[in-house]
Backbone and ligand atoms as CSV (ligand in chain L), in Angstrom:
chain,resi,resn,atom,element,x,y,z
A,1,MET,N,N,82.612,112.906,105.380
A,1,MET,CA,C,83.739,113.278,106.224
A,1,MET,C,C,83.228,113.564,107.641
A,2,ASN,N,N,83.803,112.905,108.641
A,2,ASN,CA,C,83.368,113.225,109.989
A,2,ASN,C,C,84.070,114.462,110.516
A,3,THR,N,N,83.530,115.104,111.551
A,3,THR,CA,C,84.047,116.385,112.012
A,3,THR,C,C,85.456,116.238,112.626
A,4,GLU,N,N,85.744,115.076,113.186
A,4,GLU,CA,C,87.088,114.854,113.764
A,4,GLU,C,C,88.124,114.956,112.635
A,5,VAL,N,N,87.868,114.353,111.502
A,5,VAL,CA,C,88.790,114.445,110.381
A,5,VAL,C,C,88.828,115.849,109.799
A,6,ARG,N,N,87.679,116.480,109.698
A,6,ARG,CA,C,87.594,117.861,109.161
A,6,ARG,C,C,88.475,118.807,110.002
A,7,ASP,N,N,88.471,118.617,111.310
A,7,ASP,CA,C,89.252,119.497,112.201
A,7,ASP,C,C,90.729,119.279,112.071
A,8,ARG,N,N,91.163,118.207,111.414
A,8,ARG,CA,C,92.578,117.963,111.241
A,8,ARG,C,C,93.085,118.483,109.855
A,9,ILE,N,N,92.251,119.175,109.147
A,9,ILE,CA,C,92.646,119.755,107.840
A,9,ILE,C,C,92.566,121.279,107.922
A,10,ASP,N,N,93.677,121.927,107.516
A,10,ASP,CA,C,93.706,123.404,107.513
A,10,ASP,C,C,94.065,123.893,106.105
A,11,ILE,N,N,93.572,125.078,105.788
A,11,ILE,CA,C,93.944,125.710,104.516
A,11,ILE,C,C,94.562,127.071,104.867
A,12,ARG,N,N,95.713,127.333,104.314
A,12,ARG,CA,C,96.345,128.628,104.574
A,12,ARG,C,C,96.905,129.193,103.289
A,13,ARG,N,N,96.985,130.510,103.266
A,13,ARG,CA,C,97.628,131.173,102.149
A,13,ARG,C,C,99.037,131.542,102.562
A,14,GLY,N,N,99.967,131.435,101.659
A,14,GLY,CA,C,101.303,131.920,102.004
A,14,GLY,C,C,102.420,131.088,101.433
A,15,ASP,N,N,103.592,131.261,102.053
A,15,ASP,CA,C,104.825,130.647,101.586
A,15,ASP,C,C,105.098,129.440,102.454
A,16,ILE,N,N,105.124,128.251,101.850
A,16,ILE,CA,C,105.297,127.031,102.639
A,16,ILE,C,C,106.623,126.937,103.327
A,17,THR,N,N,107.621,127.659,102.816
A,17,THR,CA,C,108.969,127.585,103.423
A,17,THR,C,C,109.011,128.239,104.787
A,18,ARG,N,N,107.996,129.025,105.132
A,18,ARG,CA,C,107.981,129.744,106.411
A,18,ARG,C,C,107.310,128.987,107.538
A,19,LEU,N,N,106.765,127.824,107.215
A,19,LEU,CA,C,105.947,127.107,108.183
A,19,LEU,C,C,106.777,126.289,109.172
A,20,THR,N,N,106.456,126.460,110.429
A,20,THR,CA,C,107.073,125.633,111.465
A,20,THR,C,C,106.179,124.432,111.715
A,21,VAL,N,N,106.445,123.380,110.948
A,21,VAL,CA,C,105.663,122.123,111.059
A,21,VAL,C,C,106.709,120.972,111.027
A,22,ASP,N,N,106.303,119.782,111.281
A,22,ASP,CA,C,107.282,118.678,111.242
A,22,ASP,C,C,107.780,118.413,109.845
A,23,ALA,N,N,106.890,118.494,108.856
A,23,ALA,CA,C,107.291,118.185,107.494
A,23,ALA,C,C,106.564,119.090,106.489
A,24,ILE,N,N,107.331,119.618,105.516
A,24,ILE,CA,C,106.688,120.265,104.381
A,24,ILE,C,C,106.944,119.359,103.152
A,25,VAL,N,N,105.993,119.362,102.280
A,25,VAL,CA,C,106.097,118.555,101.074
A,25,VAL,C,C,106.588,119.462,99.926
A,26,ASN,N,N,107.495,118.951,99.129
A,26,ASN,CA,C,108.028,119.699,98.010
A,26,ASN,C,C,107.506,119.089,96.686
A,27,ALA,N,N,107.047,119.961,95.800
A,27,ALA,CA,C,106.658,119.500,94.460
A,27,ALA,C,C,107.951,119.455,93.607
A,28,ALA,N,N,108.634,118.334,93.712
A,28,ALA,CA,C,109.955,118.184,93.091
A,28,ALA,C,C,109.831,117.676,91.666
A,29,ASN,N,N,110.974,117.534,90.995
A,29,ASN,CA,C,110.996,116.818,89.725
A,29,ASN,C,C,111.805,115.558,89.899
A,30,THR,N,N,111.809,114.703,88.873
A,30,THR,CA,C,112.379,113.346,89.055
A,30,THR,C,C,113.864,113.339,89.397
A,31,SER,N,N,114.568,114.416,89.082
A,31,SER,CA,C,116.006,114.460,89.392
A,31,SER,C,C,116.261,114.722,90.893
A,32,LEU,N,N,115.290,115.354,91.524
A,32,LEU,CA,C,115.416,115.830,92.928
A,32,LEU,C,C,116.517,116.878,93.077
A,33,LEU,N,N,116.943,117.451,91.973
A,33,LEU,CA,C,118.070,118.390,92.061
A,33,LEU,C,C,117.624,119.854,92.022
A,34,GLY,N,N,116.378,120.108,92.384
A,34,GLY,CA,C,115.910,121.478,92.428
A,34,GLY,C,C,115.304,121.906,91.103
A,35,GLY,N,N,114.569,123.007,91.145
A,35,GLY,CA,C,113.900,123.538,89.955
A,35,GLY,C,C,113.323,124.871,90.255
A,36,GLY,N,N,112.266,125.223,89.540
A,36,GLY,CA,C,111.594,126.507,89.768
A,36,GLY,C,C,110.488,126.368,90.783
A,37,GLY,N,N,109.632,127.360,90.886
A,37,GLY,CA,C,108.461,127.296,91.725
A,37,GLY,C,C,108.762,127.004,93.174
A,38,VAL,N,N,107.940,126.165,93.792
A,38,VAL,CA,C,108.059,125.882,95.190
A,38,VAL,C,C,109.372,125.127,95.468
A,39,ASP,N,N,109.785,124.295,94.533
A,39,ASP,CA,C,111.030,123.530,94.642
A,39,ASP,C,C,112.223,124.485,94.841
A,40,GLY,N,N,112.301,125.481,93.976
A,40,GLY,CA,C,113.400,126.460,94.082
A,40,GLY,C,C,113.350,127.210,95.416
A,41,ALA,N,N,112.128,127.578,95.831
A,41,ALA,CA,C,111.987,128.308,97.078
A,41,ALA,C,C,112.424,127.476,98.268
A,42,ILE,N,N,112.082,126.183,98.233
A,42,ILE,CA,C,112.470,125.275,99.368
A,42,ILE,C,C,113.987,125.111,99.382
A,43,HIS,N,N,114.594,124.904,98.241
A,43,HIS,CA,C,116.055,124.731,98.216
A,43,HIS,C,C,116.768,126.005,98.654
A,44,ARG,N,N,116.249,127.158,98.238
A,44,ARG,CA,C,116.881,128.437,98.651
A,44,ARG,C,C,116.811,128.629,100.140
A,45,ALA,N,N,115.679,128.293,100.719
A,45,ALA,CA,C,115.461,128.517,102.177
A,45,ALA,C,C,116.197,127.445,102.976
A,46,ALA,N,N,116.331,126.235,102.453
A,46,ALA,CA,C,116.930,125.168,103.229
A,46,ALA,C,C,118.459,125.225,103.198
A,47,GLY,N,N,119.005,125.767,102.125
A,47,GLY,CA,C,120.460,125.841,101.986
A,47,GLY,C,C,121.060,124.671,101.222
A,48,PRO,N,N,122.339,124.740,100.908
A,48,PRO,CA,C,122.997,123.780,100.002
A,48,PRO,C,C,123.033,122.341,100.499
A,49,GLN,N,N,122.929,122.160,101.846
A,49,GLN,CA,C,122.981,120.797,102.349
A,49,GLN,C,C,121.801,119.980,101.869
A,50,LEU,N,N,120.670,120.654,101.595
A,50,LEU,CA,C,119.489,119.900,101.106
A,50,LEU,C,C,119.817,119.299,99.724
A,51,LEU,N,N,120.450,120.108,98.869
A,51,LEU,CA,C,120.791,119.616,97.540
A,51,LEU,C,C,121.751,118.452,97.642
A,52,GLU,N,N,122.680,118.551,98.569
A,52,GLU,CA,C,123.630,117.461,98.796
A,52,GLU,C,C,122.917,116.153,99.196
A,53,GLU,N,N,121.998,116.254,100.103
A,53,GLU,CA,C,121.271,115.052,100.510
A,53,GLU,C,C,120.405,114.509,99.331
A,54,CYS,N,N,119.797,115.421,98.605
A,54,CYS,CA,C,118.952,115.006,97.452
A,54,CYS,C,C,119.816,114.307,96.405
A,55,ARG,N,N,121.006,114.830,96.208
A,55,ARG,CA,C,121.893,114.217,95.205
A,55,ARG,C,C,122.238,112.773,95.637
A,56,SER,N,N,122.409,112.549,96.882
A,56,SER,CA,C,122.753,111.192,97.363
A,56,SER,C,C,121.591,110.206,97.197
A,57,ILE,N,N,120.379,110.735,97.095
A,57,ILE,CA,C,119.205,109.850,96.908
A,57,ILE,C,C,119.152,109.324,95.474
A,58,GLY,N,N,119.528,110.171,94.518
A,58,GLY,CA,C,119.615,109.744,93.125
A,58,GLY,C,C,118.287,109.711,92.345
A,59,GLY,N,N,117.367,110.615,92.692
A,59,GLY,CA,C,116.144,110.738,91.900
A,59,GLY,C,C,114.958,110.045,92.491
A,60,CYS,N,N,113.790,110.316,91.894
A,60,CYS,CA,C,112.505,109.800,92.412
A,60,CYS,C,C,111.519,109.710,91.275
A,61,PRO,N,N,110.899,108.531,91.029
A,61,PRO,CA,C,109.926,108.428,89.963
A,61,PRO,C,C,108.645,109.206,90.256
A,62,THR,N,N,107.940,109.572,89.226
A,62,THR,CA,C,106.677,110.270,89.375
A,62,THR,C,C,105.685,109.449,90.197
A,63,GLY,N,N,105.066,110.109,91.163
A,63,GLY,CA,C,104.065,109.456,92.006
A,63,GLY,C,C,104.654,108.938,93.317
A,64,GLU,N,N,105.992,108.875,93.394
A,64,GLU,CA,C,106.639,108.398,94.642
A,64,GLU,C,C,107.106,109.595,95.487
A,65,ALA,N,N,107.693,109.284,96.628
A,65,ALA,CA,C,108.126,110.332,97.559
A,65,ALA,C,C,109.396,109.872,98.262
A,66,ARG,N,N,110.234,110.874,98.676
A,66,ARG,CA,C,111.436,110.608,99.399
A,66,ARG,C,C,111.547,111.658,100.527
A,67,ILE,N,N,112.154,111.290,101.640
A,67,ILE,CA,C,112.254,112.256,102.774
A,67,ILE,C,C,113.703,112.650,103.030
A,68,THR,N,N,113.884,113.947,103.354
A,68,THR,CA,C,115.208,114.428,103.741
A,68,THR,C,C,115.038,115.351,104.975
A,69,GLY,N,N,116.163,115.819,105.457
A,69,GLY,CA,C,116.132,116.805,106.537
A,69,GLY,C,C,115.664,118.154,105.983
A,70,GLY,N,N,115.368,119.076,106.902
A,70,GLY,CA,C,114.920,120.392,106.492
A,70,GLY,C,C,116.008,121.450,106.569
A,71,TYR,N,N,117.171,121.092,107.150
A,71,TYR,CA,C,118.312,122.012,107.254
A,71,TYR,C,C,117.905,123.407,107.748
A,72,ASN,N,N,118.064,124.460,106.984
A,72,ASN,CA,C,117.810,125.785,107.509
A,72,ASN,C,C,116.322,126.187,107.522
A,73,LEU,N,N,115.473,125.281,107.096
A,73,LEU,CA,C,114.000,125.544,107.156
A,73,LEU,C,C,113.517,125.392,108.587
A,74,PRO,N,N,112.402,126.060,108.900
A,74,PRO,CA,C,111.817,125.780,110.225
A,74,PRO,C,C,111.266,124.382,110.328
A,75,ALA,N,N,110.946,123.745,109.180
A,75,ALA,CA,C,110.419,122.381,109.169
A,75,ALA,C,C,111.557,121.372,109.416
A,76,ARG,N,N,111.250,120.320,110.178
A,76,ARG,CA,C,112.242,119.290,110.467
A,76,ARG,C,C,112.560,118.427,109.238
A,77,PHE,N,N,111.550,118.124,108.465
A,77,PHE,CA,C,111.751,117.271,107.269
A,77,PHE,C,C,111.206,117.953,106.029
A,78,VAL,N,N,111.774,117.544,104.865
A,78,VAL,CA,C,111.154,117.876,103.565
A,78,VAL,C,C,110.815,116.516,102.942
A,79,ILE,N,N,109.562,116.397,102.526
A,79,ILE,CA,C,109.151,115.189,101.792
A,79,ILE,C,C,109.027,115.616,100.323
A,80,HIS,N,N,109.863,115.013,99.486
A,80,HIS,CA,C,109.893,115.394,98.048
A,80,HIS,C,C,109.011,114.424,97.314
A,81,THR,N,N,108.034,114.946,96.608
A,81,THR,CA,C,107.215,114.069,95.773
A,81,THR,C,C,107.125,114.644,94.372
A,82,VAL,N,N,107.021,113.738,93.392
A,82,VAL,CA,C,107.030,114.184,91.998
A,82,VAL,C,C,105.661,114.008,91.391
A,83,GLY,N,N,104.992,115.103,91.143
A,83,GLY,CA,C,103.664,115.094,90.564
A,83,GLY,C,C,103.732,114.828,89.060
A,84,PRO,N,N,102.576,114.456,88.473
A,84,PRO,CA,C,102.542,114.239,87.008
A,84,PRO,C,C,102.541,115.558,86.269
A,85,VAL,N,N,103.127,115.576,85.068
A,85,VAL,CA,C,102.949,116.691,84.138
A,85,VAL,C,C,101.608,116.445,83.490
A,86,TYR,N,N,100.639,117.337,83.675
A,86,TYR,CA,C,99.251,117.045,83.351
A,86,TYR,C,C,99.022,116.658,81.898
A,87,HIS,N,N,99.658,117.371,80.995
A,87,HIS,CA,C,99.382,117.091,79.559
A,87,HIS,C,C,100.299,116.040,78.961
A,88,ARG,N,N,101.102,115.385,79.797
A,88,ARG,CA,C,102.013,114.369,79.233
A,88,ARG,C,C,101.372,112.979,79.315
A,89,THR,N,N,100.156,112.880,79.918
A,89,THR,CA,C,99.541,111.603,80.077
A,89,THR,C,C,97.993,111.804,79.976
A,90,THR,N,N,97.214,110.739,80.214
A,90,THR,CA,C,95.776,110.929,80.180
A,90,THR,C,C,95.306,111.478,81.512
A,91,PRO,N,N,94.129,112.137,81.550
A,91,PRO,CA,C,93.668,112.684,82.847
A,91,PRO,C,C,93.522,111.576,83.920
A,92,ALA,N,N,93.083,110.380,83.485
A,92,ALA,CA,C,92.916,109.297,84.476
A,92,ALA,C,C,94.242,108.863,85.068
A,93,LYS,N,N,95.266,108.758,84.215
A,93,LYS,CA,C,96.582,108.378,84.726
A,93,LYS,C,C,97.164,109.490,85.584
A,94,ALA,N,N,96.993,110.735,85.153
A,94,ALA,CA,C,97.506,111.856,85.969
A,94,ALA,C,C,96.863,111.817,87.355
A,95,GLU,N,N,95.583,111.520,87.402
A,95,GLU,CA,C,94.853,111.502,88.670
A,95,GLU,C,C,95.434,110.406,89.593
A,96,GLY,N,N,95.663,109.222,89.029
A,96,GLY,CA,C,96.242,108.126,89.795
A,96,GLY,C,C,97.622,108.461,90.339
A,97,LEU,N,N,98.417,109.146,89.525
A,97,LEU,CA,C,99.760,109.524,89.947
A,97,LEU,C,C,99.721,110.587,91.048
A,98,LEU,N,N,98.807,111.545,90.879
A,98,LEU,CA,C,98.719,112.594,91.881
A,98,LEU,C,C,98.230,112.024,93.221
A,99,MET,N,N,97.301,111.083,93.145
A,99,MET,CA,C,96.807,110.387,94.338
A,99,MET,C,C,97.971,109.684,95.043
A,100,SER,N,N,98.813,109.020,94.261
A,100,SER,CA,C,99.995,108.329,94.803
A,100,SER,C,C,100.917,109.298,95.509
A,101,CYS,N,N,101.068,110.495,94.916
A,101,CYS,CA,C,101.956,111.524,95.563
A,101,CYS,C,C,101.460,111.798,96.978
A,102,TYR,N,N,100.151,112.023,97.127
A,102,TYR,CA,C,99.613,112.344,98.453
A,102,TYR,C,C,99.691,111.144,99.378
A,103,GLU,N,N,99.354,109.965,98.860
A,103,GLU,CA,C,99.385,108.747,99.703
A,103,GLU,C,C,100.818,108.462,100.174
A,104,ASN,N,N,101.754,108.491,99.267
A,104,ASN,CA,C,103.141,108.165,99.596
A,104,ASN,C,C,103.762,109.208,100.499
A,105,SER,N,N,103.431,110.477,100.293
A,105,SER,CA,C,103.960,111.545,101.151
A,105,SER,C,C,103.410,111.386,102.568
A,106,LEU,N,N,102.125,111.122,102.691
A,106,LEU,CA,C,101.527,110.980,104.011
A,106,LEU,C,C,102.065,109.737,104.711
A,107,ALA,N,N,102.249,108.652,103.973
A,107,ALA,CA,C,102.794,107.428,104.558
A,107,ALA,C,C,104.200,107.694,105.121
A,108,LEU,N,N,105.037,108.425,104.351
A,108,LEU,CA,C,106.390,108.772,104.812
A,108,LEU,C,C,106.343,109.640,106.068
A,109,ALA,N,N,105.432,110.587,106.061
A,109,ALA,CA,C,105.262,111.473,107.251
A,109,ALA,C,C,104.942,110.613,108.453
A,110,SER,N,N,104.027,109.725,108.317
A,110,SER,CA,C,103.603,108.859,109.430
A,110,SER,C,C,104.765,107.982,109.901
A,111,GLN,N,N,105.474,107.366,108.964
A,111,GLN,CA,C,106.582,106.501,109.307
A,111,GLN,C,C,107.707,107.269,110.074
A,112,ASN,N,N,107.800,108.567,109.842
A,112,ASN,CA,C,108.818,109.359,110.451
A,112,ASN,C,C,108.295,110.168,111.654
A,113,GLY,N,N,107.124,109.884,112.079
A,113,GLY,CA,C,106.567,110.521,113.272
A,113,GLY,C,C,106.206,111.966,113.108
A,114,ALA,N,N,105.961,112.393,111.847
A,114,ALA,CA,C,105.566,113.801,111.639
A,114,ALA,C,C,104.092,114.013,111.929
A,115,GLU,N,N,103.843,114.862,112.912
A,115,GLU,CA,C,102.437,115.094,113.336
A,115,GLU,C,C,101.758,116.175,112.489
A,116,GLU,N,N,102.537,117.151,112.046
A,116,GLU,CA,C,101.972,118.223,111.214
A,116,GLU,C,C,102.672,118.225,109.868
A,117,VAL,N,N,101.888,118.144,108.813
A,117,VAL,CA,C,102.445,118.052,107.448
A,117,VAL,C,C,101.808,119.136,106.569
A,118,ALA,N,N,102.630,119.832,105.811
A,118,ALA,CA,C,102.089,120.900,104.937
A,118,ALA,C,C,102.336,120.576,103.483
A,119,PHE,N,N,101.302,120.705,102.653
A,119,PHE,CA,C,101.395,120.435,101.232
A,119,PHE,C,C,101.195,121.701,100.399
A,120,PRO,N,N,101.975,121.900,99.376
A,120,PRO,CA,C,101.636,122.903,98.340
A,120,PRO,C,C,100.651,122.239,97.351
A,121,ALA,N,N,100.223,122.976,96.363
A,121,ALA,CA,C,99.348,122.383,95.347
A,121,ALA,C,C,100.235,121.683,94.288
A,122,ILE,N,N,100.532,120.410,94.606
A,122,ILE,CA,C,101.460,119.648,93.763
A,122,ILE,C,C,100.945,119.557,92.327
A,123,SER,N,N,101.806,119.800,91.405
A,123,SER,CA,C,101.562,119.753,89.922
A,123,SER,C,C,100.768,120.965,89.386
A,124,CYS,N,N,100.349,121.857,90.250
A,124,CYS,CA,C,99.458,122.944,89.792
A,124,CYS,C,C,100.176,124.177,89.288
A,125,GLY,N,N,101.484,124.148,89.241
A,125,GLY,CA,C,102.243,125.278,88.683
A,125,GLY,C,C,102.698,124.928,87.266
A,126,ILE,N,N,104.020,124.784,87.135
A,126,ILE,CA,C,104.624,124.493,85.850
A,126,ILE,C,C,104.049,123.218,85.225
A,127,TYR,N,N,103.675,122.250,86.085
A,127,TYR,CA,C,103.194,120.958,85.571
A,127,TYR,C,C,101.730,120.983,85.078
A,128,GLY,N,N,101.049,122.106,85.243
A,128,GLY,CA,C,99.802,122.344,84.517
A,128,GLY,C,C,98.525,121.628,84.952
A,129,TYR,N,N,98.510,121.043,86.136
A,129,TYR,CA,C,97.303,120.297,86.580
A,129,TYR,C,C,96.252,121.343,86.991
A,130,PRO,N,N,95.012,121.245,86.481
A,130,PRO,CA,C,93.986,122.221,86.827
A,130,PRO,C,C,93.699,122.184,88.335
A,131,ILE,N,N,93.679,123.347,88.937
A,131,ILE,CA,C,93.587,123.423,90.405
A,131,ILE,C,C,92.316,122.809,90.964
A,132,GLU,N,N,91.199,122.930,90.277
A,132,GLU,CA,C,89.927,122.372,90.809
A,132,GLU,C,C,90.023,120.849,90.865
A,133,LYS,N,N,90.611,120.257,89.854
A,133,LYS,CA,C,90.729,118.797,89.814
A,133,LYS,C,C,91.758,118.313,90.819
A,134,ALA,N,N,92.879,119.015,90.895
A,134,ALA,CA,C,93.969,118.618,91.818
A,134,ALA,C,C,93.493,118.766,93.261
A,135,CYS,N,N,92.745,119.767,93.540
A,135,CYS,CA,C,92.237,119.999,94.891
A,135,CYS,C,C,91.376,118.841,95.366
A,136,ARG,N,N,90.534,118.317,94.528
A,136,ARG,CA,C,89.708,117.162,94.890
A,136,ARG,C,C,90.561,115.965,95.223
A,137,VAL,N,N,91.563,115.715,94.380
A,137,VAL,CA,C,92.461,114.573,94.648
A,137,VAL,C,C,93.191,114.775,95.977
A,138,ALA,N,N,93.702,115.975,96.192
A,138,ALA,CA,C,94.473,116.290,97.425
A,138,ALA,C,C,93.624,116.068,98.655
A,139,ILE,N,N,92.403,116.625,98.656
A,139,ILE,CA,C,91.589,116.568,99.835
A,139,ILE,C,C,90.958,115.182,100.033
A,140,ASP,N,N,90.459,114.591,98.975
A,140,ASP,CA,C,89.821,113.255,99.095
A,140,ASP,C,C,90.867,112.218,99.592
A,141,THR,N,N,92.069,112.280,99.056
A,141,THR,CA,C,93.114,111.325,99.432
A,141,THR,C,C,93.502,111.543,100.910
A,142,THR,N,N,93.614,112.804,101.277
A,142,THR,CA,C,93.990,113.137,102.667
A,142,THR,C,C,92.881,112.671,103.630
A,143,ILE,N,N,91.650,112.899,103.312
A,143,ILE,CA,C,90.558,112.460,104.179
A,143,ILE,C,C,90.597,110.933,104.381
A,144,ARG,N,N,90.726,110.222,103.268
A,144,ARG,CA,C,90.801,108.758,103.371
A,144,ARG,C,C,91.950,108.320,104.262
A,145,PHE,N,N,93.072,108.971,104.123
A,145,PHE,CA,C,94.256,108.637,104.942
A,145,PHE,C,C,93.986,108.961,106.426
A,146,LEU,N,N,93.462,110.138,106.707
A,146,LEU,CA,C,93.277,110.542,108.106
A,146,LEU,C,C,92.244,109.690,108.824
A,147,GLU,N,N,91.329,109.112,108.074
A,147,GLU,CA,C,90.291,108.268,108.692
A,147,GLU,C,C,90.864,107.056,109.418
A,148,THR,N,N,92.025,106.576,108.978
A,148,THR,CA,C,92.609,105.413,109.631
A,148,THR,C,C,93.963,105.696,110.273
A,149,GLU,N,N,94.396,106.984,110.250
A,149,GLU,CA,C,95.721,107.359,110.679
A,149,GLU,C,C,95.717,107.952,112.068
A,150,THR,N,N,96.779,107.652,112.841
A,150,THR,CA,C,96.864,108.255,114.160
A,150,THR,C,C,98.125,109.090,114.366
A,151,VAL,N,N,99.201,108.822,113.632
A,151,VAL,CA,C,100.455,109.579,113.829
A,151,VAL,C,C,100.288,111.016,113.314
A,152,VAL,N,N,99.841,111.167,112.073
A,152,VAL,CA,C,99.683,112.485,111.498
A,152,VAL,C,C,98.406,113.088,112.057
A,153,LYS,N,N,98.625,114.204,112.787
A,153,LYS,CA,C,97.444,114.808,113.456
A,153,LYS,C,C,96.822,115.896,112.611
A,154,LYS,N,N,97.689,116.602,111.816
A,154,LYS,CA,C,97.176,117.763,111.077
A,154,LYS,C,C,97.810,117.832,109.682
A,155,VAL,N,N,96.971,118.109,108.669
A,155,VAL,CA,C,97.472,118.341,107.315
A,155,VAL,C,C,97.064,119.752,106.889
A,156,ILE,N,N,98.084,120.522,106.498
A,156,ILE,CA,C,97.837,121.912,106.112
A,156,ILE,C,C,98.106,122.068,104.627
A,157,PHE,N,N,97.095,122.597,103.929
A,157,PHE,CA,C,97.292,122.896,102.504
A,157,PHE,C,C,97.675,124.365,102.384
A,158,VAL,N,N,98.859,124.595,101.824
A,158,VAL,CA,C,99.369,125.970,101.735
A,158,VAL,C,C,99.286,126.422,100.298
A,159,LEU,N,N,98.486,127.447,100.097
A,159,LEU,CA,C,98.246,127.914,98.695
A,159,LEU,C,C,98.862,129.303,98.545
A,160,PHE,N,N,99.438,129.467,97.390
A,160,PHE,CA,C,100.165,130.727,97.120
A,160,PHE,C,C,99.185,131.831,96.782
A,161,SER,N,N,98.134,131.531,96.071
A,161,SER,CA,C,97.196,132.600,95.607
A,161,SER,C,C,95.885,132.535,96.332
A,162,GLU,N,N,95.257,133.679,96.353
A,162,GLU,CA,C,93.888,133.805,96.915
A,162,GLU,C,C,92.908,132.901,96.194
A,163,GLY,N,N,93.023,132.901,94.863
A,163,GLY,CA,C,92.124,132.078,94.043
A,163,GLY,C,C,92.249,130.602,94.381
A,164,ASP,N,N,93.472,130.117,94.505
A,164,ASP,CA,C,93.692,128.686,94.806
A,164,ASP,C,C,93.162,128.363,96.222
A,165,SER,N,N,93.388,129.236,97.183
A,165,SER,CA,C,92.921,128.910,98.554
A,165,SER,C,C,91.401,128.905,98.581
A,166,LYS,N,N,90.759,129.722,97.732
A,166,LYS,CA,C,89.298,129.715,97.670
A,166,LYS,C,C,88.766,128.389,97.101
A,167,VAL,N,N,89.485,127.883,96.112
A,167,VAL,CA,C,89.099,126.593,95.511
A,167,VAL,C,C,89.108,125.506,96.575
A,168,TYR,N,N,90.151,125.482,97.395
A,168,TYR,CA,C,90.249,124.479,98.457
A,168,TYR,C,C,89.141,124.693,99.504
A,169,ALA,N,N,88.974,125.947,99.921
A,169,ALA,CA,C,87.979,126.236,100.969
A,169,ALA,C,C,86.576,125.864,100.498
A,170,ASP,N,N,86.272,126.193,99.261
A,170,ASP,CA,C,84.943,125.877,98.698
A,170,ASP,C,C,84.718,124.372,98.633
A,171,TYR,N,N,85.770,123.629,98.278
A,171,TYR,CA,C,85.586,122.183,98.198
A,171,TYR,C,C,85.336,121.572,99.582
A,172,LEU,N,N,86.026,122.087,100.571
A,172,LEU,CA,C,85.785,121.591,101.948
A,172,LEU,C,C,84.362,121.885,102.399
A,173,VAL,N,N,83.887,123.076,102.069
A,173,VAL,CA,C,82.493,123.409,102.429
A,173,VAL,C,C,81.520,122.480,101.713
A,174,HIS,N,N,81.795,122.206,100.447
A,174,HIS,CA,C,80.967,121.272,99.664
A,174,HIS,C,C,80.942,119.915,100.365
A,175,LEU,N,N,82.087,119.414,100.822
A,175,LEU,CA,C,82.137,118.118,101.478
A,175,LEU,C,C,81.384,118.147,102.803
A,176,GLU,N,N,81.486,119.246,103.538
A,176,GLU,CA,C,80.803,119.375,104.811
A,176,GLU,C,C,79.276,119.268,104.626
A,177,ASN,N,N,78.847,119.894,103.546
A,177,ASN,CA,C,77.389,119.896,103.280
A,177,ASN,C,C,76.876,118.521,102.875
A,178,PHE,N,N,77.764,117.645,102.431
A,178,PHE,CA,C,77.309,116.318,101.998
A,178,PHE,C,C,77.874,115.219,102.885
A,179,SER,N,N,78.299,115.607,104.129
A,179,SER,CA,C,78.873,114.585,104.982
A,179,SER,C,C,77.812,113.944,105.881
A,180,ASP,N,N,78.246,112.853,106.542
A,180,ASP,CA,C,77.330,112.089,107.365
A,180,ASP,C,C,77.005,112.821,108.656
L,1,ADP,P1,P,104.819,121.744,89.758
L,1,ADP,O1,O,106.060,121.662,88.943
L,1,ADP,O2,O,104.539,120.472,90.554
L,1,ADP,O3,O,103.639,122.246,89.012
L,1,ADP,P2,P,105.282,124.393,90.934
L,1,ADP,O4,O,106.313,124.724,92.013
L,1,ADP,O5,O,105.445,124.971,89.626
L,1,ADP,O6,O,105.202,122.789,90.935
L,1,ADP,O7,O,103.866,124.811,91.499
L,1,ADP,C1,C,103.120,124.115,92.479
L,1,ADP,C2,C,102.273,125.110,93.281
L,1,ADP,O8,O,103.088,125.680,94.285
L,1,ADP,C3,C,101.711,126.269,92.423
L,1,ADP,O9,O,100.356,126.416,92.769
L,1,ADP,C4,C,102.527,127.475,92.888
L,1,ADP,O10,O,101.800,128.665,92.842
L,1,ADP,C5,C,102.817,127.099,94.325
L,1,ADP,N1,N,103.997,127.712,94.994
L,1,ADP,C6,C,105.106,128.257,94.420
L,1,ADP,N2,N,105.951,128.705,95.376
L,1,ADP,C7,C,105.340,128.422,96.595
L,1,ADP,C8,C,105.690,128.645,97.985
L,1,ADP,N3,N,106.809,129.216,98.324
L,1,ADP,N4,N,104.805,128.218,98.920
L,1,ADP,C9,C,103.659,127.599,98.604
L,1,ADP,N5,N,103.262,127.374,97.324
L,1,ADP,C10,C,104.092,127.796,96.329
């Protein structure tokens, strides 16, 4: 990882719904009609118009992403992506699907001119993806994307717990120690 790409990645602890960025990513389910965890928090903070727009989209397959407005959120856009349920498939397939979530979300951000994008730990709550494994997919995929990307300037990983943010921070340090 070169230092230019490293400087475009941030790790923060907190509530993703409070972030003033161009786009926040939602760990949605295939119905796009809201749920628990970060999905519920985003819908509560955005207001009922978000649900209305999501309803008009008509769902989203696992690994794909869809974009909506942010309504009452400080963020201009919400990118909804559906992570894999970890124990419903093989680890290799889950990894491929999680990678697609990050790739498709970042591509949508770029297509919509979003310069700052914030991600929660997709699939790491109710969907049961181990945080250490998910963190590697999230960061590796983001680095690969940023290496050739110019629209998206900054990617922020927003972690709810101290433990999860340490996992992310430790992995970035690990990559720095083994970079060119
Ligand atoms: P999934 O169904 O994809 O597992 P969850 O919403 O259950 O999604 O959890 C994804 C991650 O988001 C978990 O690590 C959880 O702790 C975290 N999370 C929950 N609420 C918020 C929030 N408001 N901001 C940031 N992260 C959150």
